[in-house]
C-alpha positions as CSV (number, residue, x, y, z in Angstrom):
1,X,0.0,0.0,0.0
2,X,1.6,3.3,-1.1
3,X,-0.3,6.2,0.5
4,X,2.8,8.4,1.3
5,X,2.9,11.2,-1.3
6,X,5.8,13.5,-0.5
7,X,4.5,17.0,0.5
8,X,7.2,18.8,-1.5
9,X,6.0,17.1,-4.7
10,X,2.6,18.7,-4.2
11,X,3.6,22.0,-2.7
12,X,5.9,22.9,-5.5
13,X,3.3,22.4,-8.2
14,X,2.5,25.5,-10.3
15,X,-0.6,27.5,-9.5
16,X,-2.0,26.6,-12.9
17,X,-1.7,22.8,-12.3
18,X,-5.0,21.6,-10.7
19,X,-5.0,19.0,-8.0
20,X,-6.7,15.7,-8.9
21,X,-10.1,15.1,-7.4
22,X,-11.7,11.9,-6.1
23,X,-15.5,11.8,-6.6
24,X,-17.6,9.4,-4.4
25,X,-21.2,9.0,-5.4
26,X,-23.4,5.9,-5.8
27,X,-25.4,7.5,-8.6
28,X,-23.9,6.8,-12.1
29,X,-25.6,9.8,-13.6
30,X,-24.3,12.2,-10.9
31,X,-20.8,10.7,-11.1
32,X,-20.8,11.3,-14.9
33,X,-22.0,14.9,-14.5
34,X,-19.5,15.7,-11.9
35,X,-16.6,14.2,-13.9
36,X,-17.5,16.3,-16.9
37,X,-17.8,19.5,-14.8
38,X,-14.4,18.9,-13.1
39,X,-12.6,18.0,-16.3
40,X,-13.9,21.2,-17.8
41,X,-12.4,23.1,-14.9
42,X,-9.0,21.4,-15.6
43,X,-8.9,18.7,-12.9
44,X,-8.1,15.0,-13.5
45,X,-10.9,12.9,-11.9
46,X,-11.2,9.5,-10.5
47,X,-14.7,8.2,-9.4
48,X,-15.7,5.7,-6.7
49,X,-19.1,4.2,-6.2
50,X,-19.2,4.4,-2.3
51,X,-17.0,4.8,0.7
52,X,-15.5,1.3,0.6
53,X,-14.5,1.8,-3.1
54,X,-13.1,5.3,-2.2
55,X,-10.8,3.8,0.6
56,X,-9.5,1.2,-1.9
57,X,-8.6,4.0,-4.3
58,X,-7.0,6.0,-1.5
59,X,-4.7,3.1,-0.8
60,X,-3.5,3.2,-4.4
61,X,-3.0,7.0,-4.3
62,X,-3.8,9.5,-1.5
63,X,-6.0,12.1,-3.1
64,X,-6.0,15.5,-1.4
65,X,-9.4,16.8,-2.8
66,X,-12.5,14.6,-2.3
67,X,-16.1,15.3,-3.2
68,X,-18.4,12.8,-1.6
69,X,-22.1,12.2,-1.5
70,X,-23.5,11.9,2.0
71,X,-26.0,9.0,1.6
72,X,-24.5,5.8,0.0
73,X,-24.8,2.0,0.5
74,X,-22.1,0.0,2.3
75,X,-20.3,3.1,3.6
76,X,-21.8,6.6,3.6
77,X,-20.1,9.9,3.3
78,X,-19.9,10.6,7.1
79,X,-18.3,7.2,7.8
80,X,-15.8,7.8,5.0
81,X,-14.9,11.1,6.6
82,X,-14.3,9.5,9.9
83,X,-12.1,6.8,8.4
84,X,-10.0,9.3,6.5
85,X,-9.6,11.6,9.5
86,X,-8.6,8.7,11.8
87,X,-5.8,7.4,9.4
88,X,-2.7,9.5,9.2
89,X,-1.5,7.8,6.0
90,X,-4.4,9.5,4.1
91,X,-2.8,12.9,4.8
92,X,-6.0,14.7,5.9
93,X,-7.6,15.5,2.5
94,X,-9.9,18.4,1.9
95,X,-13.5,16.9,1.8
96,X,-16.5,18.6,0.3
97,X,-19.7,16.8,1.2
98,X,-22.7,16.8,-1.2
99,X,-26.1,17.0,0.4
100,X,-29.6,16.7,-1.2
101,X,-31.6,18.8,1.3
102,X,-29.1,21.1,3.1
103,X,-30.8,20.4,6.5
104,X,-29.1,22.0,9.5
105,X,-28.7,18.6,11.3
106,X,-27.1,17.0,8.3
107,X,-24.6,19.8,8.0
108,X,-23.7,19.5,11.7
109,X,-23.4,15.7,11.5
110,X,-21.1,16.0,8.4
111,X,-18.9,18.6,10.1
112,X,-18.6,16.4,13.2
113,X,-17.5,13.5,11.0
114,X,-14.8,15.7,9.5
115,X,-16.1,17.4,6.3
116,X,-14.5,20.7,5.4
117,X,-17.2,22.2,3.2
118,X,-20.7,21.4,1.8
119,X,-22.4,21.7,-1.6
120,X,-26.1,21.2,-2.2
121,X,-27.1,19.0,-5.1
122,X,-27.1,19.5,-7.9
123,X,-23.7,21.3,-7.8
124,X,-23.1,24.0,-10.4
125,X,-19.9,24.6,-12.3
126,X,-19.1,28.1,-10.9
127,X,-19.9,27.0,-7.3
128,X,-17.7,23.9,-7.8
129,X,-14.9,26.1,-9.1
130,X,-14.8,28.5,-6.1
131,X,-15.2,25.7,-3.6
132,X,-12.4,23.6,-5.1
133,X,-10.2,26.7,-5.4
134,X,-10.7,27.3,-1.7
135,X,-9.9,23.6,-1.0
136,X,-6.7,23.8,-3.2
137,X,-5.5,26.8,-1.2
138,X,-6.0,25.0,2.0
139,X,-4.3,21.8,0.8
140,X,-1.3,23.8,-0.5
141,X,-1.0,25.7,2.8
142,X,-1.1,22.4,4.7
143,X,1.6,21.0,2.5
144,X,3.8,24.1,3.0
145,X,3.4,23.8,6.7
146,X,4.2,20.1,6.6
147,X,7.3,20.9,4.6
148,X,8.4,23.4,7.3
149,X,7.6,20.9,10.0
150,X,9.6,18.2,8.3
151,X,12.5,20.6,8.0
152,X,12.2,21.5,11.7
153,X,12.0,17.8,12.6
154,X,15.2,17.0,10.6
155,X,16.9,20.0,12.2
156,X,15.8,18.8,15.7
157,X,17.0,15.3,15.0
158,X,20.4,16.6,13.8
159,X,20.7,18.7,16.9
160,X,19.8,15.7,19.1
161,X,22.5,13.6,17.3
162,X,25.1,16.4,17.8
163,X,24.1,16.9,21.4
164,X,24.4,13.2,22.0
165,X,27.9,13.2,20.5
166,X,28.9,16.3,22.5
167,X,27.6,14.6,25.7
168,X,29.7,11.5,24.8
169,X,32.8,13.6,24.3
170,X,32.1,15.5,27.5
171,X,31.9,12.2,29.4
172,X,35.2,11.2,27.9
173,X,36.8,13.9,30.0
174,X,35.4,12.6,33.3
175,X,38.2,10.7,35.1
176,X,37.4,7.0,35.4
177,X,37.6,5.2,38.7
178,X,41.2,4.5,39.3
179,X,44.1,4.2,41.8
180,X,46.1,7.4,41.6
181,X,48.8,5.7,43.6
182,X,49.0,2.4,45.6
183,X,47.2,4.1,48.5
184,X,45.1,6.8,46.8
185,X,41.8,5.7,45.3
186,X,39.6,7.9,43.0
187,X,35.9,7.6,42.1
188,X,33.8,10.0,40.1
189,X,30.2,10.7,39.2
190,X,28.7,13.0,36.6
191,X,25.1,13.6,35.6
192,X,23.7,16.4,33.5
193,X,20.4,18.2,33.5
194,X,20.3,18.3,29.7
195,X,22.1,16.5,27.0
196,X,25.3,18.4,27.8
197,X,26.4,20.4,30.8
198,X,28.7,23.1,32.1
199,X,30.6,21.0,34.6
200,X,33.9,19.4,34.0
201,X,36.7,17.9,36.0
202,X,40.1,16.2,35.7
203,X,43.2,14.9,37.5
204,X,46.9,14.9,36.7
205,X,50.0,13.8,38.5
206,X,52.6,16.6,38.7
207,X,55.2,14.3,40.1
208,X,55.4,11.0,42.1
209,X,53.4,11.1,45.3
210,X,51.3,14.1,44.1
211,X,47.8,14.2,42.5
212,X,46.2,17.4,41.3
213,X,42.4,17.5,41.0
214,X,40.3,20.3,39.5
215,X,36.6,20.8,39.1
216,X,34.8,23.5,37.1
217,X,31.2,24.7,37.1
218,X,30.2,27.1,34.3
219,X,27.1,29.2,35.2
220,X,24.0,28.4,33.2
221,X,23.0,25.4,31.2
222,X,23.0,24.2,27.6
223,X,25.2,24.6,24.6
224,X,26.9,27.9,25.5
225,X,27.9,26.7,29.0
226,X,29.1,23.3,27.6
227,X,31.2,25.0,24.9
228,X,32.9,27.2,27.5
229,X,33.4,24.2,29.7
230,X,35.2,22.4,26.8
231,X,37.4,25.4,26.2
232,X,38.3,25.6,29.9
233,X,39.0,21.9,30.0
234,X,41.5,22.2,27.1
235,X,43.1,25.3,28.4
236,X,43.6,23.8,31.9
237,X,45.0,20.6,30.5
238,X,47.4,22.5,28.3
239,X,48.5,24.8,31.1
240,X,49.0,22.1,33.6
241,X,50.6,19.8,31.0
242,X,53.1,22.5,30.2
243,X,54.1,23.1,33.8
244,X,54.3,19.3,34.5
245,X,56.6,18.7,31.5
246,X,58.8,21.6,32.6
247,X,58.8,20.7,36.3
248,X,57.6,24.2,37.2
249,X,54.1,23.7,38.8
250,X,53.0,27.2,40.0
251,X,51.0,27.7,43.2
252,X,47.3,27.0,42.8
253,X,46.2,30.6,43.3
254,X,48.4,31.7,40.4
255,X,46.6,29.2,38.1
256,X,43.3,30.8,39.1
257,X,44.7,34.3,38.5
258,X,45.8,33.4,35.0
259,X,42.4,31.9,34.2
260,X,40.7,35.0,35.5
261,X,42.7,37.1,33.1
262,X,42.2,34.8,30.2
263,X,38.5,34.2,30.5
264,X,36.7,37.5,31.4
265,X,33.0,37.1,31.4
266,X,32.4,40.0,29.0
267,X,34.2,38.0,26.3
268,X,31.8,35.0,26.7
269,X,28.4,36.7,26.8
270,X,28.5,37.2,30.6
271,X,29.3,33.5,31.3
272,X,31.7,32.9,34.3
273,X,32.6,29.8,36.2
274,X,33.6,28.6,39.7
275,X,36.6,26.3,40.2
276,X,38.3,24.3,42.8
277,X,41.9,23.1,42.6
278,X,43.1,20.5,45.1
279,X,46.7,19.1,45.3
280,X,47.2,16.0,47.4
281,X,50.9,15.5,48.4
282,X,51.3,12.0,50.0
283,X,55.0,12.8,50.6
284,X,54.2,15.6,53.1
285,X,50.7,14.4,54.1
286,X,49.2,17.7,53.0
287,X,46.2,18.9,51.0
288,X,46.6,22.3,49.2
289,X,43.5,23.8,47.7
290,X,42.4,27.0,46.0
291,X,38.7,27.8,45.9
292,X,37.3,30.3,43.4
293,X,33.6,30.7,44.1
294,X,33.1,26.9,44.2
295,X,31.5,24.9,47.0
296,X,34.3,24.2,49.5
297,X,35.6,20.7,49.6
298,X,34.6,18.1,52.2
299,X,37.8,16.9,54.0
300,X,37.6,14.2,56.6
301,X,40.4,13.1,59.0
302,X,41.0,9.3,59.5
303,X,38.9,9.6,62.6
304,X,35.9,10.9,60.7
305,X,36.2,14.6,61.8
306,X,35.1,17.1,59.1
307,X,38.0,19.6,58.9
308,X,37.2,23.3,58.8
309,X,37.6,24.7,55.3
310,X,37.6,28.5,54.8
311,X,35.5,29.9,52.0
312,X,37.2,31.0,48.9
313,X,37.2,34.1,46.6
314,X,35.1,35.2,43.7
315,X,34.2,33.1,40.7
316,X,36.6,33.2,37.8
317,X,35.9,35.7,35.0
318,X,33.5,37.8,37.0
319,X,35.8,40.6,38.4
320,X,39.2,41.6,37.1
321,X,40.3,42.6,40.6
322,X,39.5,39.2,42.1
323,X,42.4,37.6,43.9
324,X,42.9,34.0,45.1
325,X,44.7,32.2,47.9
326,X,46.2,28.7,48.4
327,X,45.4,27.1,51.7
328,X,46.6,23.8,53.2
329,X,45.2,21.1,55.4
330,X,46.6,17.8,56.8
331,X,45.8,14.8,54.7
332,X,47.0,11.8,56.5
333,X,46.6,8.1,55.5
334,X,42.9,7.3,56.1
335,X,41.7,10.8,55.1
336,X,38.9,11.5,52.6
337,X,38.4,14.3,50.1
338,X,35.2,15.1,48.1
339,X,34.9,17.8,45.5
340,X,31.4,18.6,44.3
341,X,29.5,21.1,42.3
342,X,26.6,22.8,44.0
343,X,24.2,20.7,41.9
344,X,24.7,17.8,44.4
345,X,23.4,19.8,47.4
346,X,20.6,21.3,45.3
347,X,19.0,18.0,44.3
348,X,15.3,18.3,44.9
349,X,12.9,15.8,46.3
350,X,9.3,15.5,45.0
351,X,8.3,17.7,47.9
352,X,10.7,20.5,46.7
353,X,13.2,20.0,49.5
354,X,17.0,20.1,48.7
355,X,19.3,17.3,49.7
356,X,21.6,19.8,51.4
357,X,25.2,19.8,52.4
358,X,24.5,18.6,55.9
359,X,23.0,15.3,54.7
360,X,26.0,14.7,52.4
361,X,28.5,15.5,55.1
362,X,26.7,13.2,57.5
363,X,26.8,10.3,55.0
364,X,30.6,10.9,54.4
365,X,31.3,10.9,58.2
366,X,29.3,7.7,58.8
367,X,31.2,5.9,56.0
368,X,34.7,7.4,56.3
369,X,36.2,3.9,56.7
370,X,34.8,2.7,53.3
371,X,36.8,2.7,50.1
372,X,36.1,5.4,47.6
373,X,34.1,3.2,45.2
374,X,31.7,2.0,47.9
375,X,31.3,5.4,49.5
376,X,30.5,7.0,46.1
377,X,27.9,4.2,45.4
378,X,26.2,5.0,48.7
379,X,26.3,8.7,47.9
380,X,24.8,8.3,44.4
381,X,22.1,5.9,45.8
382,X,21.2,8.5,48.4
383,X,20.9,11.2,45.7
384,X,18.7,9.0,43.6
385,X,16.5,8.0,46.5
386,X,16.0,11.6,47.4
387,X,15.5,12.7,43.9
388,X,13.1,9.9,42.9
389,X,11.7,10.9,39.5
390,X,12.3,14.6,39.8
391,X,14.5,16.2,37.1
392,X,17.9,17.6,38.1
393,X,17.9,21.4,38.7
394,X,21.7,21.5,37.9
395,X,24.5,19.4,36.7
396,X,26.0,17.1,39.4
397,X,29.7,16.3,39.4
398,X,31.7,14.6,42.2
399,X,35.3,13.6,42.6
400,X,35.9,11.5,45.7
401,X,39.4,10.5,46.9
402,X,40.2,8.1,49.7
403,X,43.7,7.6,51.0
404,X,44.2,4.1,52.4
405,X,45.9,3.6,55.7
406,X,49.5,2.5,54.9
407,X,49.4,-0.6,57.1
408,X,46.1,-1.8,55.6
409,X,47.2,-2.6,52.1
410,X,46.5,-6.2,51.6
411,X,49.0,-8.7,50.1
412,X,48.5,-9.0,46.4
413,X,47.6,-12.6,46.5
414,X,44.6,-11.7,48.7
415,X,43.2,-9.2,46.3
416,X,42.0,-10.9,43.0
417,X,40.1,-8.9,40.4
418,X,36.9,-10.6,39.2
419,X,34.8,-9.0,36.4
420,X,31.8,-10.0,34.3
421,X,31.2,-8.2,31.1
422,X,29.0,-8.3,28.0
423,X,30.9,-8.8,24.6
424,X,30.6,-5.1,23.6
425,X,33.3,-2.6,22.8
426,X,32.3,-0.3,25.6
427,X,32.5,-3.0,28.3
428,X,35.7,-4.4,26.9
429,X,37.3,-0.9,27.2
430,X,36.0,-0.5,30.8
431,X,37.5,-3.9,31.6
432,X,40.9,-2.9,30.2
433,X,40.8,0.3,32.3
434,X,39.9,-1.7,35.4
435,X,42.8,-4.1,34.8
436,X,45.2,-1.2,34.6
437,X,43.9,0.4,37.8
438,X,44.1,-2.9,39.7
439,X,47.7,-3.7,38.5
440,X,48.8,-0.2,39.4
441,X,47.4,-0.9,42.9
442,X,49.7,-3.9,43.0
443,X,52.7,-1.8,42.0
444,X,53.2,-3.8,38.8
445,X,55.6,-2.3,36.3
446,X,54.3,-0.2,33.5
447,X,55.9,-2.5,30.9
448,X,54.1,-5.6,32.3
449,X,50.8,-3.7,32.6
450,X,51.1,-2.8,28.9
451,X,51.7,-6.5,28.0
452,X,48.7,-7.7,30.0
453,X,46.4,-5.0,28.7
454,X,47.4,-5.7,25.1
455,X,47.0,-9.4,25.2
456,X,43.7,-9.3,27.1
457,X,42.4,-6.6,24.7
458,X,43.2,-8.8,21.8
459,X,41.1,-11.6,23.2
460,X,38.2,-9.4,24.2
461,X,38.3,-7.8,20.7
462,X,37.8,-11.2,19.2
463,X,34.8,-11.8,21.3
464,X,33.3,-8.4,20.4
465,X,33.9,-8.8,16.6
466,X,33.8,-12.5,15.9
467,X,32.1,-14.6,18.6
468,X,28.8,-16.3,17.9
469,X,26.5,-17.5,20.7
470,X,23.7,-20.0,21.1
471,X,20.3,-18.6,20.2
472,X,19.2,-19.2,23.8
473,X,21.9,-16.9,25.1
474,X,19.9,-13.6,25.2
475,X,22.6,-11.9,27.4
476,X,26.0,-13.6,26.6
477,X,28.7,-12.7,29.1
478,X,32.4,-13.2,29.7
479,X,34.0,-13.9,33.0
480,X,37.5,-12.6,33.8
481,X,39.6,-13.1,36.9
482,X,43.1,-11.7,37.6
483,X,45.2,-12.8,40.5
484,X,48.8,-12.5,41.5
485,X,51.1,-14.4,44.0
486,X,53.9,-11.9,43.7
487,X,56.1,-13.6,41.2
488,X,53.3,-14.5,38.7
489,X,50.1,-12.9,37.4
490,X,47.4,-15.1,36.0
491,X,44.4,-14.0,33.9
492,X,41.6,-16.5,33.3
493,X,38.9,-15.6,30.7
494,X,35.9,-18.0,30.4
495,X,32.7,-17.9,28.2
496,X,30.2,-20.0,26.4
497,X,30.7,-18.9,22.8
498,X,30.6,-21.3,19.9
499,X,34.0,-23.1,19.4
500,X,35.5,-20.8,16.7
501,X,39.2,-21.8,16.1
502,X,40.7,-18.4,16.7
503,X,38.8,-18.1,19.9
504,X,39.2,-21.6,21.2
505,X,42.3,-23.0,19.5
506,X,42.7,-26.8,18.9
507,X,44.9,-28.8,21.3
508,X,47.8,-28.7,20.9
509,X,47.6,-25.0,20.2
510,X,48.5,-24.3,16.5
511,X,50.6,-21.1,16.5
512,X,51.0,-21.2,12.7
513,X,47.2,-21.2,12.1
514,X,45.8,-18.4,10.0
515,X,44.1,-16.4,12.7
516,X,45.4,-12.8,12.4
517,X,47.7,-11.0,14.8
518,X,46.1,-12.6,17.9
519,X,48.3,-15.7,18.1
520,X,51.5,-13.8,17.5
521,X,50.8,-11.3,20.2
522,X,49.9,-14.1,22.6
523,X,53.0,-16.1,21.6
524,X,55.4,-13.2,22.2
525,X,53.9,-11.4,25.1
526,X,52.4,-14.2,27.3
527,X,54.8,-16.5,29.2
528,X,52.5,-19.4,29.4
529,X,49.2,-20.1,27.7
530,X,46.6,-22.8,28.3
531,X,43.2,-23.3,26.6
532,X,40.4,-25.5,27.5
533,X,36.9,-26.4,26.3
534,X,34.8,-28.4,28.7
535,X,31.0,-28.6,29.2
536,X,30.5,-26.0,26.4
537,X,32.7,-23.5,28.3
538,X,35.8,-22.0,26.7
539,X,38.7,-20.9,28.9
540,X,41.9,-19.0,28.2
541,X,44.6,-19.1,31.0
542,X,47.3,-16.5,30.5
543,X,50.3,-16.4,32.9
544,X,52.9,-13.7,33.1
545,X,56.1,-13.6,35.1
546,X,56.4,-10.7,37.4
547,X,60.0,-9.7,37.9
548,X,60.0,-8.1,41.3
């Protein structure tokens, strides 16, 4: 059934070209008379004997002008109107109803059914001409509006695609959960009110034993704020990267001063931003911070005491005379640091009450002995429980850092990494990142971490691109475990994919088989490889020597 005529094809017709007309009348004589009249007026005409016949002809071609008798067998004119109005594929034609008596009740019933105009029988040529001219004007106007609406829909869809891409890029800047050092754990959370937001954050390591965190909150929402946030993110990364590479990291307040000079609000349509810089120095057990209009950080001692943090200076870009100051606090093993935008404290409940800073600080104090990941999960759960289905009033960004007690680091053999993932590119990437963070926690060398990441990535890539699964496996998954006994690291990957040779090699393993680069990477970078297939389960066992 082809009932979708493109509006542009109709709307661009010349004014002289008449629209075709569908006549619906059960009287052969009246049909013939109307056909002759309409042809004399320059219209092409198709005739139907009743409403059922008319719908069949509409399925072949969607006529936009219809003249229909009101009283007919099988399906009368009013029922035809209702069918046409209730089916979007017919494109809402202009319907002129023919009536024999012109009674008021008949006119009202016809209008209720969806008729646009009426003509009394017998219809005369000049009256037909002006009524059809009015109908053509209406149809062409509808088509022009539909063209505009279609253009608007396409533009909106394009904007939505671009916003989704921008949001994805923005999320790429959010630091992933990781160990910044063997005793410094980082977790992060980022949620936006719209497709993109004005918050951004990051972390760098100026030198061993130091971690510098920053958080930005551009005032306002939407595209302008997000674009300024992107520009700031790049500027800060370049500035800090330059100083790190030259070993000349300036005091934190000087960084804020330079940004205040470089990003005055009058250059960016009045937009300004708040910022917090925090430098953790594990060598001296200190936390240095500079606060520029941003919510002050939450800093907890190992005993759970919330340390007093003085409020900072003006936001950046708002006043050229603004000055900033670097302050310090003790940050001993067991301490906790949380950086947050004000959106966290402003989360609204359905009753209109804010979550508030007091509730957040209470949760942190009660859970100070938890690791960063667990603590952040509890914080996010609290936020969602408070928020329920209410939309966010502002972007929410959180950086949470927990410093482990030096005597509490467990032996490596007691801390295996166990993961379950779907065979997707996203989850494979997250797994590789988790492996890196875990191995850094174990103080594994960068060279060995690279070997392990590359070989595991090669196997996971095969699962993503080539593995096939049984039809009953609606959610196929892969299990990965990593453990170390100090001198050796073992990675075991298990799944239930079909036995494809380059995924589950024959025994003995044929390293000369045509299977791409995978075998060669495994052969050269893994010290010992075992493969098994038992009870429909495939397993790779990869072992690496760890030179201590």
